[in-house]
N, C-alpha and C positions, 0 to 999 in steps of 0.2 A: 345576915339572914339569907338563907338559901333560896333559890328560885322556885317559884311555885307554878307547876305547868297548867294550873287551872287558868292562868293569866296567858292569853295569847295577844302579842302585840301586832297590830296590823301595819304593814310597811307599805302603806298607801303613797308611795312616792314614785316618780317617773322612771327611775332607773336603778341599776344594781349598785352603782357608786354611791348614791344617796341612801340606799337601803343598807348597804354595808357599813356606812359611816354611822347610821343609827344604832346598828347592832354593835359596833365597836363601843359606842358610847354607853350602851347598856349593859355590856359585859355579862358578868355572871348573875345579874339580877333578873335576867329573862332567859327562859329555856325554850320558848314555843313562839314561833312566828307565823304570820298570815302573809302570803304573796298573792296579790289580786290581778284581775285582768289588765289594770292600768300599767302594770310593770311588764306584761308579756313581751312586748317588743322592745323593752329596755333591759333585757337580760334576766327576766324573772326566773327562768328554768336554771340558769347558770347560778343565781343566787341561791336557789333552792339547793342545789347540789353542794354548794359551799357550805351552807348551813348545816346540812345533814353530815358533812366531813367534820365539822367543827362540833358534832355531838348535840346540835339543836333539833328540835321537832319542827315540822314544816306542815303548814295548812295551805293548800293551793286552791285558792277561792276563784274558780273559773266560772261557776254558776252554768254549767253546760245545758244547751236545750236545743234539740234538733230530733230528726227522725231516728228511731231506735238504732238502725244500723250504723248511722254516723256517729252517734254517742258511744255506741259499743267500740268502734274502732278507736275513737279519741281516747277513750278511758284505758283501752288495752294499751296505747301508747304511753300515756301518763303514768300508768301503774308501774311501768319499768324503772321509773325512778325512786320506786319505794318510799315515797312520801307518806305523811301520817293521815292527813285529811284531804278529801276532794269534794268540791260541792258541784251539785247538778240541780236543776229545777226539780220540784217535788212531784211533778206529773208522774203517775205509776208507769207509763210506758217508758219514760226517761230513766227512771230508778231501775227498773228491770234491766234495761239495756246496760246501765252502768255496772250493775253487778256481775253481769254476764261478762262485760269487758275487763273488770278487775281480776277476775279469775281467782288464782291462789295467791295473789299478792296481799300484803297486809293492809293496803290502803283502805281507810274507812271512807265510805261513800256517805255523805252528809246531804240531805235533801232540803232545798230552800222552800220555805212555806210562803209567806209574803214578806217582801223586803221591808226591813224596819224604817225605811225613809218613807214609806207610803201610808197614807190614812184613808179614810172611806172615800173621800173626795176624789183621790188618785184612783181608786179602784173603779169609781163610777165612770171616770174619764177613760179607763181601759176596758169598759164594758164588762167587768168582772161581775158576776151575779150579786144581787142584793143580799144584805144580811150583815149581822154584827161581825166586825172584823175578826174578833177573838174566836168567834165560832167557825169562821172560815179557816182561820190558821190551824185550829185544832183538828178539824176534819181533813185539811191537807196533811197534817202530821200523821193522823191515823192512817190514811191512805198510802203515804209513803212508807210508813212501818210495814204494813201489810205487803207492799210491793218488794220488801227486803232491805230498805235503807238502814244503814248501821246508826244513824242518828239524824237529827234535823237542825236546821237553823231557824231560830225564831226569836222574837224580842223577849226581854225579861218580863214583860207584862202578860206573856202567855206561857212562860215556862211551868208555873205550877199547874196549869190546866193540862198541859201535855204530859207532864210527869205523872198525873193521875190516871192517864189512860192505861187499860190493862196492855195494850200493844207496846207500850213504852217501857216495859221491864227490860232491863239489859241494854236498853238504847241510849245513845248520847244525845244531850241537848246542848248546843253551842249558842251562845247569845251575843250578837253584836248589839249596838245601841245601849252600851254600857258606859256610863259617865260618872266619874267621881264627883262628890258633892262640891257644887260650885263651879264645875267646868262647863264650858260653853257647849250647847247641844249640837251646833253645827247643822248637818243636814239629816239628824236622827229626830224622829217624832215619837217613837214609842220606847222610852228609856227607863232604867234604873240605875242605882248605885251598885258597885261590885259586890258587896256583901249581901245586899237584897236579892240580886240575881241568883247568887248560889243558894241562898235560904230557899228561893222559890222553885228550885230543882235544876238549875244549870249546871253542867259539869265543867264548862269552860265559858270564859267571857272573853270578848274581844274588845280591845281598846287600842286606838291608833293616835290621833292627833293630840289628846290630852297628855299622852305620855311624850311623844317624840318632839313636839312643839314646845315643851316646858323648858323654862330656863335651865333647868338641871334634869334631863330625861331619866338618869339613873335614880335619882331621888324620888321622881315622880312614880317610877315603876316599883321602887321599894315601899313606898307608901300604899300602893295597891296591894302589893304582897303582905303588908302588915295587916291591912283591913281584912283580906281573905283569911288570915290566920285566926281571926276572932270568929269565924263561922264554924 
């Protein structure tokens, strides 16, 4: 069964050696990988380059947030790597700066709405305005699209609501917080199965530990690919 690039495997491990080992185990069952902030000092950019040379797609999950000028400069540097996706926080000034920094490069800028590990209690502790979390996510997504984002990061539980936005036409929805049936939730609080996330409007799903911590990672990845083939 060929790889399905709707599946993005998160390499949430400390360094490029661990990440490379996972990629080797998964072989041709996976074509798209996410490299996050946790691997940045462990050779994350080097692994990203290696993956591109091996014909893989790469999602650099940096969740950048700063003043506009700093974000623009950071994205301009990252865009030189010609990676596929890059995340920034979904505040409009951050998104606009990232789009400016990206310039003519093909890297898609994805805006983070509200982290899938957070619930309303967490938002209250962060002094985020009151209101239903889904409503806040949808409004942040709308504002990010208006600011020029190529897509958004949101939980599967908000994917259908975001897809229904007029501003979402032609935009990407990428959903972490995806767990195969029976998998441990870990630190995720707003989750769905792979097939359900796609049915609800996601273009890509992100899965990490349930695949690479499995006894047979390749088999676990292929099971997700088979599930996606039913949608």
